[in-house]
C-alpha positions in Angstrom: -0.1 0.0 0.0 1.6 3.2 -1.1 1.2 6.6 0.7 -1.3 8.2 -2.2 -3.7 5.3 -1.7 -3.6 5.6 2.3 -4.1 9.0 1.8 -7.2 8.9 -0.3 -8.7 6.2 1.9 -8.1 8.7 5.1 -9.6 11.5 3.2 -12.9 9.4 1.9 -13.1 7.8 6.1 -12.9 11.9 7.2 -15.4 12.9 4.6 -17.6 10.2 5.6 -17.7 10.8 9.3 -17.4 14.4 9.6 -20.9 14.1 7.3 -22.0 11.7 9.8 -21.1 13.7 12.7 -22.7 17.0 10.7 -26.0 15.1 10.1 -25.9 13.7 13.9 -25.5 17.0 15.0 -28.0 18.8 12.7 -30.7 16.0 13.5 -30.4 16.3 17.3 -30.7 20.1 17.1 -33.3 20.4 15.0 -35.5 17.4 16.4 -34.4 16.6 20.3 -38.0 16.2 21.5 -38.9 13.6 18.6 -35.4 11.3 19.3 -35.7 11.9 22.9 -39.3 10.3 23.0 -38.1 7.6 20.4 -34.8 6.5 22.9 -36.7 7.8 25.8 -39.7 4.7 25.3 -36.7 1.8 24.4 -34.1 2.8 27.3 -36.1 4.8 30.1 -34.1 7.5 30.2 -34.4 10.8 32.1 -34.5 14.1 29.7 -31.2 15.0 31.6 -29.4 11.9 31.4 -30.5 11.7 27.5 -29.1 14.9 26.9 -26.0 14.1 28.6 -25.3 10.9 26.8 -26.3 12.8 23.6 -23.3 15.3 24.5 -20.7 12.3 25.4 -21.6 10.5 22.0 -21.0 13.4 19.9 -17.9 14.6 21.7 -16.1 11.0 21.5 -17.2 10.7 18.2 -15.5 14.3 17.1 -12.5 13.1 19.0 -12.5 9.8 17.2 -12.8 11.3 13.8 -10.0 14.0 14.7 -7.5 11.5 15.8 -8.2 8.5 13.8 -8.9 10.0 10.3 -8.2 13.9 10.4 -4.6 13.6 11.9 -3.5 10.8 9.8 -4.6 12.3 6.7 -2.9 15.7 7.5 0.2 13.8 8.5 0.6 11.7 4.9 -0.6 15.0 3.4 2.3 17.1 4.8 4.7 14.0 4.1 3.3 13.9 0.3 4.2 17.7 -0.1 
């Protein structure tokens, strides 16, 4: 596997993961009551616990995207230039 192939792979991983993060954040911002009703029925969470879990999910997902997608892609991009 050469650097160009790995760089393209990480670029598309980054694009897809940032898109998922953006869509999730947008959905949770625009429809919080609907999403709470759906998940509240399944998991029996209070509203405060739900908000905490959602915030933790978005923060962890963003951190994982930065560490495992964006940072390696930027490193390979710097090596290539």
